[in-house]
Residue frames as qw, qx, qy, qz and C-alpha x, y, z in Angstrom:
[[0.003, -0.898, -0.440, 0.008, -0.04, -0.01, 0.00],
 [0.411, 0.307, 0.010, 0.859, 1.18, 3.52, -0.79],
 [0.246, -0.802, -0.446, 0.313, 0.57, 6.53, 1.43],
 [0.291, 0.600, 0.016, 0.745, 0.86, 10.24, 0.88],
 [0.462, -0.665, -0.411, 0.419, 1.65, 12.22, 3.91],
 [0.286, 0.631, 0.042, 0.720, 2.05, 15.96, 4.19],
 [0.400, -0.502, -0.440, 0.627, 2.98, 18.31, 6.95],
 [0.178, 0.905, 0.307, -0.234, 1.40, 21.17, 5.06],
 [0.214, -0.572, 0.478, 0.632, 4.52, 21.71, 3.08],
 [0.651, 0.536, -0.160, -0.513, 4.22, 21.71, -0.66],
 [0.261, 0.428, -0.856, -0.125, 6.43, 18.67, -0.83],
 [0.911, -0.139, -0.058, -0.384, 4.72, 15.32, -0.74],
 [0.171, -0.492, 0.844, -0.126, 6.41, 12.49, 1.12],
 [0.849, 0.082, -0.344, -0.391, 5.66, 8.95, -0.20],
 [0.443, -0.439, 0.748, -0.228, 6.11, 5.98, 2.09],
 [0.670, 0.223, -0.609, -0.362, 6.39, 2.67, 0.19],
 [0.631, -0.323, 0.607, -0.359, 5.39, -0.59, 1.92],
 [0.897, 0.136, 0.413, -0.074, 5.29, -3.11, -0.84],
 [0.745, 0.241, 0.367, 0.502, 6.95, -2.39, -4.18],
 [0.265, -0.240, 0.178, 0.917, 8.48, 0.34, -6.23],
 [0.381, 0.673, 0.342, -0.533, 6.09, 2.91, -7.61],
 [0.585, 0.434, 0.502, 0.467, 5.62, 2.86, -11.36],
 [0.204, 0.014, 0.144, 0.968, 6.31, 6.09, -13.22],
 [0.274, -0.494, -0.543, -0.622, 2.57, 6.48, -13.85],
 [0.546, -0.651, -0.512, 0.127, 1.80, 6.11, -10.15],
 [0.452, -0.267, -0.116, 0.843, 4.50, 8.68, -9.34],
 [0.018, 0.244, 0.347, 0.905, 2.85, 11.03, -11.85],
 [0.421, -0.608, -0.591, -0.323, -0.54, 10.41, -10.27],
 [0.549, -0.556, -0.400, 0.479, 0.85, 11.24, -6.84],
 [0.272, -0.118, 0.072, 0.952, 2.29, 14.50, -8.18],
 [0.184, -0.417, -0.512, -0.728, -1.05, 15.29, -9.76],
 [0.504, -0.642, -0.575, 0.060, -2.76, 14.73, -6.37],
 [0.453, -0.442, -0.191, 0.751, -0.39, 17.20, -4.73],
 [0.109, 0.097, 0.314, 0.938, -0.88, 19.74, -7.58],
 [0.319, -0.568, -0.605, -0.458, -4.68, 19.44, -7.28],
 [0.521, -0.641, -0.460, 0.325, -4.49, 20.05, -3.49],
 [0.366, -0.281, -0.013, 0.887, -2.25, 23.07, -3.99],
 [0.047, -0.301, -0.484, -0.820, -4.65, 24.45, -6.59],
 [0.418, -0.655, -0.598, -0.198, -7.63, 23.90, -4.28],
 [0.511, -0.542, -0.341, 0.574, -5.81, 25.52, -1.35],
 [0.216, -0.061, 0.165, 0.960, -4.88, 28.58, -3.42],
 [0.205, -0.399, -0.550, -0.705, -8.42, 28.89, -4.77],
 [0.547, -0.632, -0.518, -0.183, -10.23, 28.28, -1.40],
 [0.028, 0.687, -0.380, 0.618, -7.62, 30.11, 0.81],
 [0.709, -0.497, 0.382, -0.325, -7.34, 27.30, 3.33],
 [0.138, 0.444, -0.883, -0.065, -5.26, 24.16, 3.81],
 [0.904, -0.062, -0.072, -0.417, -6.46, 20.57, 3.58],
 [0.574, -0.454, 0.681, 0.022, -4.94, 17.38, 4.98],
 [0.385, 0.414, -0.704, -0.431, -3.44, 15.11, 2.28],
 [0.915, -0.051, 0.062, -0.395, -5.19, 11.79, 1.74],
 [0.520, -0.304, 0.784, 0.147, -3.77, 8.34, 1.99],
 [0.635, 0.516, -0.280, -0.502, -3.50, 6.98, -1.58],
 [0.527, -0.241, 0.804, 0.133, -3.27, 3.44, -2.85],
 [0.428, 0.383, -0.560, -0.597, -3.45, 1.63, -6.19],
 [0.114, -0.029, 0.990, -0.079, -5.37, -1.47, -5.21],
 [0.575, 0.312, 0.220, -0.724, -8.85, -0.64, -6.64],
 [0.178, 0.040, 0.925, 0.334, -10.47, -3.48, -8.71],
 [0.361, 0.634, 0.643, -0.232, -13.67, -3.72, -10.72],
 [0.430, 0.618, 0.437, 0.492, -14.79, -1.05, -13.25],
 [0.185, -0.969, -0.136, 0.086, -14.40, 2.06, -11.12],
 [0.563, 0.599, -0.237, 0.518, -11.32, 4.19, -11.95],
 [0.217, 0.267, -0.545, 0.765, -11.11, 5.68, -8.51],
 [0.497, -0.672, -0.534, -0.128, -12.95, 5.95, -5.17],
 [0.052, 0.500, -0.377, 0.778, -12.79, 8.44, -2.31],
 [0.561, -0.442, -0.678, 0.173, -13.37, 7.29, 1.25],
 [0.080, -0.809, -0.082, -0.577, -14.57, 10.43, 2.89],
 [0.652, -0.743, 0.062, -0.139, -14.31, 9.75, 6.66],
 [0.884, -0.237, 0.159, 0.369, -10.92, 8.03, 6.15],
 [0.134, 0.899, -0.253, -0.332, -9.53, 10.68, 3.87],
 [0.537, -0.235, 0.750, 0.306, -8.38, 8.00, 1.50],
 [0.584, 0.574, -0.256, -0.514, -8.18, 7.69, -2.29],
 [0.663, -0.072, 0.728, 0.157, -8.03, 4.37, -4.21],
 [0.435, 0.620, -0.332, -0.562, -7.17, 4.18, -7.86],
 [0.936, 0.193, 0.290, -0.058, -7.40, 1.35, -10.37],
 [0.387, -0.574, 0.536, 0.484, -3.87, 0.53, -11.62],
 [0.491, 0.219, 0.738, 0.409, -4.94, -1.14, -14.86],
 [0.257, 0.858, 0.433, 0.106, -7.22, 1.68, -15.96],
 [0.223, -0.881, 0.191, 0.370, -4.41, 4.12, -15.09],
 [0.472, -0.290, 0.662, 0.504, -2.05, 2.22, -17.33],
 [0.398, 0.455, 0.729, 0.321, -4.58, 1.98, -20.16],
 [0.080, 0.869, 0.357, 0.332, -5.73, 5.69, -19.95],
 [0.563, -0.229, -0.290, 0.740, -2.84, 7.62, -18.33],
 [0.105, 0.181, 0.068, 0.976, -3.53, 11.20, -19.61],
 [0.449, -0.487, -0.386, -0.643, -7.27, 11.15, -19.20],
 [0.694, -0.423, -0.550, 0.194, -6.98, 9.38, -15.87],
 [0.456, -0.211, -0.288, 0.816, -4.67, 11.99, -14.37],
 [0.025, -0.191, -0.180, -0.965, -6.54, 14.85, -15.93],
 [0.539, -0.357, -0.350, -0.678, -10.12, 13.75, -14.96],
 [0.757, -0.356, -0.547, -0.029, -10.21, 11.00, -12.39],
 [0.494, -0.072, -0.468, 0.729, -7.73, 12.51, -9.90],
 [0.113, -0.170, 0.117, -0.972, -9.53, 15.85, -9.65],
 [0.640, -0.351, -0.422, -0.538, -12.97, 14.05, -9.53],
 [0.730, -0.324, -0.578, 0.166, -11.99, 11.98, -6.54],
 [0.337, -0.009, -0.356, 0.871, -10.16, 14.86, -4.74],
 [0.288, -0.329, -0.161, -0.885, -13.35, 16.94, -5.16],
 [0.697, -0.422, -0.542, -0.205, -15.20, 14.33, -3.21],
 [0.624, -0.258, -0.470, 0.569, -12.79, 14.66, -0.30],
 [0.139, 0.101, -0.119, 0.978, -12.81, 18.45, -0.46],
 [0.436, -0.424, -0.366, -0.704, -16.57, 18.59, -0.62],
 [0.707, -0.442, -0.547, 0.076, -16.79, 16.42, 2.49],
 [0.521, -0.192, -0.337, 0.760, -14.27, 18.55, 4.33],
 [0.015, -0.154, -0.071, -0.985, -16.01, 21.79, 3.32],
 [0.532, -0.209, -0.198, -0.796, -19.70, 20.84, 3.57],
 [0.533, -0.116, 0.735, -0.404, -19.96, 17.53, 5.44],
 [0.366, 0.187, 0.898, 0.156, -22.16, 14.83, 4.04],
 [0.438, 0.507, -0.029, -0.742, -23.79, 15.91, 0.79],
 [0.889, 0.383, 0.195, -0.158, -24.84, 14.23, -2.37],
 [0.731, -0.240, 0.400, 0.498, -21.83, 12.57, -4.00],
 [0.368, 0.170, 0.453, 0.794, -22.19, 14.38, -7.31],
 [0.033, -0.816, -0.551, 0.173, -24.39, 17.22, -6.13],
 [0.210, 0.948, 0.116, 0.208, -24.35, 20.92, -6.58],
 [0.430, -0.844, 0.291, 0.135, -21.51, 21.46, -4.14],
 [0.735, -0.145, 0.542, 0.381, -19.31, 18.81, -5.82],
 [0.572, 0.626, 0.388, 0.362, -20.06, 20.15, -9.33],
 [0.003, 0.997, -0.013, 0.073, -19.32, 23.72, -8.28],
 [0.543, -0.666, 0.437, 0.263, -15.87, 22.64, -6.91],
 [0.733, 0.150, 0.540, 0.385, -15.12, 20.71, -10.10],
 [0.417, 0.787, 0.301, 0.342, -15.86, 23.75, -12.25],
 [0.133, -0.984, 0.071, -0.091, -14.43, 26.48, -10.12],
 [0.573, -0.655, 0.461, 0.175, -11.22, 24.77, -9.02],
 [0.564, -0.150, 0.721, 0.373, -10.36, 22.37, -11.85],
 [0.377, 0.492, -0.263, -0.739, -12.35, 23.94, -14.72],
 [0.074, 0.011, -0.966, -0.249, -13.83, 20.46, -15.49],
 [0.617, -0.237, -0.292, -0.691, -17.43, 19.53, -16.14],
 [0.455, -0.303, 0.687, -0.479, -18.92, 17.49, -13.29],
 [0.692, 0.140, -0.612, -0.356, -19.11, 14.18, -15.02],
 [0.733, -0.440, 0.339, -0.391, -20.16, 11.40, -12.75],
 [0.913, -0.057, 0.388, 0.110, -18.56, 8.47, -14.62],
 [0.187, -0.543, 0.604, 0.553, -15.56, 7.82, -16.77],
 [0.789, 0.487, -0.053, -0.371, -15.81, 6.64, -20.40],
 [0.048, -0.582, 0.797, 0.151, -12.85, 4.22, -20.29],
 [0.776, 0.147, -0.529, -0.310, -12.97, 0.92, -21.99],
 [0.516, -0.493, 0.592, -0.375, -13.27, -1.63, -19.09],
 [0.892, 0.223, -0.324, -0.224, -13.09, -4.82, -21.19],
 [0.555, 0.377, -0.663, 0.332, -9.74, -5.78, -19.68],
 [0.042, -0.223, 0.681, -0.697, -11.00, -5.40, -16.09],
 [0.737, -0.084, -0.050, -0.669, -14.46, -6.88, -16.55],
 [0.410, -0.234, 0.869, -0.148, -14.71, -10.30, -14.85],
 [0.426, 0.090, -0.731, -0.526, -15.69, -13.09, -17.14],
 [0.739, -0.194, 0.212, -0.609, -18.84, -15.06, -16.19],
 [0.274, -0.199, 0.941, -0.006, -19.32, -18.73, -15.74],
 [0.478, 0.060, -0.590, -0.648, -21.24, -20.84, -18.23],
 [0.456, 0.084, 0.774, -0.432, -24.36, -22.74, -17.07],
 [0.236, -0.014, -0.722, -0.650, -26.99, -24.57, -19.21],
 [0.535, 0.218, 0.582, -0.573, -30.67, -25.50, -19.22],
 [0.604, 0.428, 0.670, 0.062, -33.11, -26.78, -21.87],
 [0.339, 0.916, 0.116, -0.182, -32.86, -23.44, -23.65],
 [0.709, 0.544, -0.190, 0.406, -29.09, -23.68, -24.07],
 [0.608, -0.068, -0.331, 0.718, -26.08, -22.00, -22.50],
 [0.213, -0.929, -0.187, -0.236, -26.36, -19.07, -20.08],
 [0.525, 0.282, -0.417, 0.687, -23.60, -17.02, -18.58],
 [0.523, -0.780, -0.344, 0.015, -23.85, -16.24, -14.89],
 [0.035, 0.879, -0.317, 0.353, -21.87, -13.56, -13.08],
 [0.460, 0.249, -0.734, 0.432, -19.03, -14.66, -10.85],
 [0.321, -0.240, 0.490, -0.774, -21.08, -13.45, -7.83],
 [0.841, -0.027, 0.041, -0.539, -24.00, -15.76, -8.69],
 [0.775, 0.273, -0.569, 0.047, -21.63, -18.63, -9.57],
 [0.189, 0.316, -0.711, 0.599, -19.89, -18.29, -6.15],
 [0.577, -0.176, 0.345, -0.718, -23.24, -18.32, -4.40],
 [0.905, 0.118, -0.256, -0.317, -24.00, -21.59, -6.16],
 [0.603, 0.336, -0.656, 0.304, -20.64, -23.10, -5.25],
 [0.059, -0.260, 0.630, -0.729, -21.12, -22.04, -1.56],
 [0.184, -0.375, -0.908, 0.016, -24.65, -23.55, -1.55],
 [0.024, 0.338, 0.376, -0.862, -26.29, -20.19, -0.93],
 [0.503, 0.478, 0.045, -0.718, -28.42, -20.09, -4.01],
 [0.450, 0.196, 0.810, 0.320, -29.86, -21.95, -6.96],
 [0.248, 0.443, -0.147, -0.849, -31.09, -20.38, -10.18],
 [0.589, 0.432, 0.683, 0.006, -33.81, -21.36, -12.63],
 [0.210, 0.101, 0.506, 0.830, -33.94, -20.31, -16.30],
 [0.298, 0.345, 0.251, -0.854, -36.58, -17.58, -16.81],
 [0.490, 0.243, -0.508, -0.665, -37.69, -19.15, -20.13],
 [0.638, 0.006, -0.739, -0.218, -37.94, -22.88, -19.44],
 [0.669, -0.593, 0.120, -0.433, -38.00, -22.92, -15.63],
 [0.930, 0.029, -0.311, 0.193, -35.26, -25.61, -15.47],
 [0.582, -0.767, 0.134, 0.235, -32.61, -25.44, -12.79],
 [0.433, 0.810, -0.396, 0.012, -29.29, -24.16, -14.19],
 [0.932, -0.248, 0.151, 0.216, -26.47, -26.62, -14.24],
 [0.231, -0.726, 0.445, 0.471, -22.75, -25.93, -14.74],
 [0.732, 0.615, -0.205, -0.209, -21.69, -26.29, -18.38],
 [0.966, -0.052, 0.078, 0.242, -19.13, -28.95, -19.21]]
């Protein structure tokens, strides 16, 4: 896990606990610091720097954990979309933290968040990214019934394996069975 710490100086100190940061991860950390400096200049106040890691999975490019002051970023989507990721995702997630610190609990992509995105970062308040997520989309598991083959999500497949659920085909009503 990687952490960013700051003692309110413009210099960011990075503490590594697992492996060497990639060049892109270093660039992202610099972008985080630059975004905070821009926000502090615009809002005339200082903000504590968040903990940052690159262990996010799934289709989300980034997440902000408000009460923990923590940012998580998807390393694969960062590698596949470096410029757009740093230009759009980093300010997007930082805005969530800033919004929480300024206004408390508000709608995640509400008026306060959009205003900060536009005034500080000069970006439209888009709620989702447009990255191709094919490489990070989990593949389903094949099951069959009288109708033919059906692909179930990994979540449903795992429930079947653990004995927590069974599923019927909506068309023929037959119980789904694992495909060969």
